[in-house]
MDTraj code that builds the backbone (N, CA, C; nanometers):
import mdtraj as md
import numpy as np

residues = "MET LEU ILE LEU SER ARG ARG LYS ASP GLU THR ILE ILE ILE ASP ASP LYS ILE GLU ILE SER ILE VAL ASP ILE LYS GLY ASP GLN VAL LYS LEU GLY ILE ASN ALA PRO ARG SER VAL LYS ILE TYR ARG LYS GLU VAL TYR LEU GLU ILE GLU LYS GLU ASN ALA ALA ALA ALA ARG SER SER ASP ALA LEU ALA SER LEU GLY ASP LEU PHE LYS LYS".split()
xyz = np.array([
    [7.3803, 5.7983, 3.0823],
    [7.2544, 5.8569, 3.1058],
    [7.2655, 5.9336, 3.2389],
    [7.2235, 6.0620, 3.2338],
    [7.2219, 6.1466, 3.3559],
    [7.0872, 6.1187, 3.4140],
    [7.0852, 6.0950, 3.5509],
    [6.9662, 6.0781, 3.6222],
    [6.9524, 6.1875, 3.7306],
    [6.8388, 6.2568, 3.7188],
    [6.8125, 6.3628, 3.8200],
    [6.6970, 6.3407, 3.9027],
    [6.7085, 6.3841, 4.0235],
    [6.5808, 6.3841, 4.1085],
    [6.5093, 6.5251, 4.1113],
    [6.3744, 6.5281, 4.0868],
    [6.3092, 6.6553, 4.0858],
    [6.1803, 6.6269, 4.1543],
    [6.1180, 6.7374, 4.2154],
    [5.9962, 6.7186, 4.2846],
    [5.8967, 6.8077, 4.1956],
    [5.7737, 6.7897, 4.2344],
    [5.6649, 6.8757, 4.1687],
    [5.7066, 7.0263, 4.1699],
    [5.6726, 7.0850, 4.0612],
    [5.7060, 7.2280, 4.0364],
    [5.8586, 7.2569, 4.0272],
    [5.9485, 7.1589, 4.0158],
    [6.0820, 7.1810, 4.0037],
    [6.1096, 7.1693, 3.8480],
    [6.2237, 7.2218, 3.8086],
    [6.2546, 7.2350, 3.6584],
    [6.4015, 7.1969, 3.6441],
    [6.4232, 7.1562, 3.5173],
    [6.5697, 7.1424, 3.4685],
    [6.5753, 7.2198, 3.3349],
    [6.6937, 7.2686, 3.3044],
    [6.7224, 7.3482, 3.1828],
    [6.8278, 7.2586, 3.1028],
    [6.8084, 7.2559, 2.9775],
    [6.8996, 7.1826, 2.8874],
    [6.9453, 7.2832, 2.7694],
    [7.0723, 7.3053, 2.7762],
    [7.1342, 7.3864, 2.6633],
    [7.0809, 7.5246, 2.6591],
    [7.0394, 7.5906, 2.7732],
    [6.9864, 7.7241, 2.7681],
    [6.8606, 7.7440, 2.6918],
    [6.8107, 7.6325, 2.6281],
    [6.6984, 7.6475, 2.5353],
    [6.5762, 7.5661, 2.5768],
    [6.5946, 7.4572, 2.6481],
    [6.4839, 7.3586, 2.6746],
    [6.4667, 7.3601, 2.8337],
    [6.3383, 7.3739, 2.8653],
    [6.3071, 7.3801, 3.0079],
    [6.2016, 7.2728, 3.0237],
    [6.2362, 7.1771, 3.1157],
    [6.1430, 7.0690, 3.1457],
    [6.1079, 7.0823, 3.2982],
    [5.9704, 7.0907, 3.3133],
    [5.9122, 7.1065, 3.4575],
    [5.8314, 6.9836, 3.4874],
    [5.8435, 6.9480, 3.6231],
    [5.7599, 6.8484, 3.6766],
    [5.6169, 6.9114, 3.7050],
    [5.5181, 6.8806, 3.6394],
    [5.3948, 6.9490, 3.6499],
    [5.3019, 6.8682, 3.7648],
    [5.3129, 6.7379, 3.7603],
    [5.2234, 6.6668, 3.8464],
    [5.2897, 6.5234, 3.8633],
    [5.2567, 6.4671, 3.9883],
    [5.3077, 6.3253, 4.0038],
    [5.1757, 6.2614, 4.0672],
    [5.1312, 6.1490, 4.0117],
    [5.0268, 6.0705, 4.0697],
    [5.0634, 5.9294, 4.0549],
    [5.0961, 5.8485, 4.1603],
    [5.1282, 5.7176, 4.1574],
    [5.2516, 5.7084, 4.0789],
    [5.2513, 5.6195, 3.9778],
    [5.3658, 5.5905, 3.8936],
    [5.3623, 5.6787, 3.7659],
    [5.2828, 5.7770, 3.7596],
    [5.2747, 5.8582, 3.6402],
    [5.3324, 5.9966, 3.6810],
    [5.4119, 6.0617, 3.5901],
    [5.4683, 6.1897, 3.6067],
    [5.4261, 6.2691, 3.4748],
    [5.3718, 6.3900, 3.5145],
    [5.3403, 6.4771, 3.3969],
    [5.4499, 6.5842, 3.3853],
    [5.4993, 6.5916, 3.2631],
    [5.6096, 6.6931, 3.2272],
    [5.5574, 6.8050, 3.1538],
    [5.6026, 6.9171, 3.1798],
    [5.5798, 7.0379, 3.0959],
    [5.7160, 7.0604, 3.0180],
    [5.7132, 7.0864, 2.8910],
    [5.8330, 7.1067, 2.8177],
    [5.8202, 7.2410, 2.7385],
    [5.9122, 7.3366, 2.7575],
    [5.9245, 7.4516, 2.6904],
    [6.0420, 7.4584, 2.6011],
    [6.0227, 7.4551, 2.4801],
    [6.1483, 7.4569, 2.3924],
    [6.1097, 7.5281, 2.2636],
    [6.2157, 7.5718, 2.1801],
    [6.1972, 7.6418, 2.0614],
    [6.1128, 7.5469, 1.9618],
    [6.0333, 7.6129, 1.8663],
    [5.9501, 7.5381, 1.7699],
    [6.0403, 7.4461, 1.6865],
    [6.1589, 7.4788, 1.6690],
    [6.2564, 7.4029, 1.5874],
    [6.2936, 7.2725, 1.6506],
    [6.2757, 7.2563, 1.7719],
    [6.3112, 7.1256, 1.8502],
    [6.1837, 7.0410, 1.8464],
    [6.2062, 6.9171, 1.7785],
    [6.0976, 6.8199, 1.7687],
    [6.0956, 6.7384, 1.9078],
    [5.9745, 6.7215, 1.9522],
    [5.9662, 6.6485, 2.0800],
    [5.8536, 6.5373, 2.0544],
    [5.8981, 6.4065, 2.0744],
    [5.7980, 6.3005, 2.0680],
    [5.8135, 6.2056, 2.1788],
    [5.7007, 6.1397, 2.2122],
    [5.7066, 6.0342, 2.2999],
    [5.7878, 5.9230, 2.2226],
    [5.8672, 5.8440, 2.2991],
    [5.9518, 5.7454, 2.2349],
    [5.8707, 5.6496, 2.1446],
    [5.7488, 5.5930, 2.1938],
    [5.6720, 5.5017, 2.1005],
    [5.6315, 5.5544, 1.9742],
    [5.5990, 5.6906, 1.9830],
    [5.5520, 5.7628, 1.8585],
    [5.6775, 5.7798, 1.7665],
    [5.7903, 5.8202, 1.8233],
    [5.9068, 5.8423, 1.7363],
    [5.9545, 5.7055, 1.6735],
    [5.9465, 5.5920, 1.7405],
    [5.9747, 5.4664, 1.6831],
    [5.8846, 5.4307, 1.5685],
    [5.7534, 5.4612, 1.5884],
    [5.6584, 5.4399, 1.4857],
    [5.6861, 5.5253, 1.3607],
    [5.7256, 5.6484, 1.3841],
    [5.7601, 5.7355, 1.2682],
    [5.8829, 5.6791, 1.2034],
    [5.9789, 5.6403, 1.2673],
    [6.1025, 5.5797, 1.2036],
    [6.0643, 5.4617, 1.1230],
    [5.9737, 5.3687, 1.1820],
    [5.9359, 5.2548, 1.1119],
    [5.8667, 5.2912, 0.9798],
    [5.7735, 5.3788, 0.9858],
    [5.6955, 5.4361, 0.8543],
    [5.7902, 5.4912, 0.7575],
    [5.8807, 5.5708, 0.8108],
    [5.9946, 5.6360, 0.7085],
    [6.0681, 5.5373, 0.6478],
    [6.1115, 5.4223, 0.7169],
    [6.1906, 5.3133, 0.6564],
    [6.1104, 5.2431, 0.5547],
    [5.9814, 5.2229, 0.5796],
    [5.8943, 5.1550, 0.4851],
    [5.8718, 5.2319, 0.3601],
    [5.8583, 5.3662, 0.3833],
    [5.8396, 5.4607, 0.2643],
    [5.9653, 5.4620, 0.1786],
    [6.0762, 5.4642, 0.2428],
    [6.2075, 5.4572, 0.1757],
    [6.2196, 5.3328, 0.0865],
    [6.1843, 5.2135, 0.1426],
    [6.1817, 5.0961, 0.0689],
    [6.0860, 5.0989, -0.0461],
    [5.9743, 5.1510, -0.0302],
    [5.8769, 5.1645, -0.1351],
    [5.9253, 5.2603, -0.2506],
    [5.9900, 5.3680, -0.2078],
    [6.0429, 5.4599, -0.2993],
    [6.1447, 5.3913, -0.3874],
    [6.2417, 5.3231, -0.3187],
    [6.3414, 5.2459, -0.3910],
    [6.2792, 5.1449, -0.4862],
    [6.1730, 5.0715, -0.4493],
    [6.1166, 4.9726, -0.5297],
    [6.0471, 5.0424, -0.6563],
    [5.9900, 5.1580, -0.6336],
    [5.9203, 5.2321, -0.7412],
    [6.0346, 5.2878, -0.8382],
    [6.1454, 5.3141, -0.7837],
    [6.2557, 5.3647, -0.8739],
    [6.3121, 5.2524, -0.9573],
    [6.3233, 5.1376, -0.9020],
    [6.3712, 5.0246, -0.9640],
    [6.2718, 4.9811, -1.0759],
    [6.1368, 4.9978, -1.0458],
    [6.0326, 4.9694, -1.1414],
    [6.0474, 5.0642, -1.2622],
    [6.0662, 5.1908, -1.2285],
    [6.0796, 5.2960, -1.3433],
    [6.1969, 5.2636, -1.4279],
    [6.3120, 5.2195, -1.3712],
    [6.4238, 5.1789, -1.4491],
    [6.3904, 5.0763, -1.5445],
    [6.3115, 4.9723, -1.5028],
    [6.2741, 4.8607, -1.5921],
    [6.1960, 4.9125, -1.7201],
    [6.0996, 5.0066, -1.6939],
    [6.0231, 5.0640, -1.8099],
    [6.1137, 5.1453, -1.9064],
    [6.2182, 5.2063, -1.8523],
    [6.3138, 5.2781, -1.9345],
    [6.3920, 5.1899, -2.0419],
    [6.4039, 5.0613, -1.9958],
    [6.4869, 4.9707, -2.0804],
    [6.4042, 4.9119, -2.1902],
])
top = md.Topology()
chain = top.add_chain()
for i, resn in enumerate(residues, 1):
    res = top.add_residue(resn, chain, resSeq=i)
    for name in ("N", "CA", "C"):
        top.add_atom(name, md.element.get_by_symbol(name[0]), res)
traj = md.Trajectory(xyz[None], top)
């Protein structure tokens, strides 16, 4: 993991495409501004993990429905 120190109004650039700016710092909270192409998906980690969980559940449901459909074919 790369760890960088930045102050308010400072920016980092990732791969010439993504710009992350420190917008505000209050106590233990940091506000980030992210400028990236629309094709880049950006999620908070807790939201991303919930999406992954829902996708896994949907895949299991889909597999179960496929198996049920196979039973009806027989």
